[in-house]
N, C-alpha and C positions, 0 to 999 in steps of 0.2 A: 818444919811444922808451922812456923810463922807465915810462910807463903800460903799454905793451905787455909789458914784462918783468915788471912787478908782476902784471898779469893772468895771464900764463903761470905764474908761481910759485904763484898761488892756485888756478888751474883744473887744472893738471896732476895734482896728487895725487888730485883727485876723479875724473878720467878714468882714472887707473891703478887706483884702488880699484873703480870701476865695472866695468872690464874683468876684474879679478880675481874679483869677485863673480859676474860672468856665467860665467866659466870654471868656478868652483866649483859653481855651480848646475847646469851641464850635466853635470859629472862625478858629482855625488852626488844626482841627481834621483830622487825617488820619487813615486809616484802615491798617491792616497787608497786605491785598491784594494789596493796593496801593504801599506799600514799596517793596513788592516782585516783583511787575511788573517793578519797576525801576531797579531792578538787571538784568533784561534781560532774554532771553530764554536760553542762553548758559551757565548759571550758574551751576556749578557742585554741586552734593548733598554733604551735610556735616552733621556731628553729632553735635547736640547742646543740652545743658542742659537747660531744661525749667520746672519750677515749681516742682523741686525735682526729675526729671526723664530725661533720655536721649532719644532723638528721632532723626530721620533722616529727615532733611529738604531738600526738593527738589527744 
């Protein structure tokens, strides 16, 4: 029984933090298009590194 209590004490905080993170992500979610639209129309193209490769961002 002691092992089960110890396991619950260690695992419960991670489950709570995971649930809170999931709720916060749903509440404050933004898309890449939203962020790019905030940059404006006159933004110049630039090269960025994304997922192991270079690409041109417009």
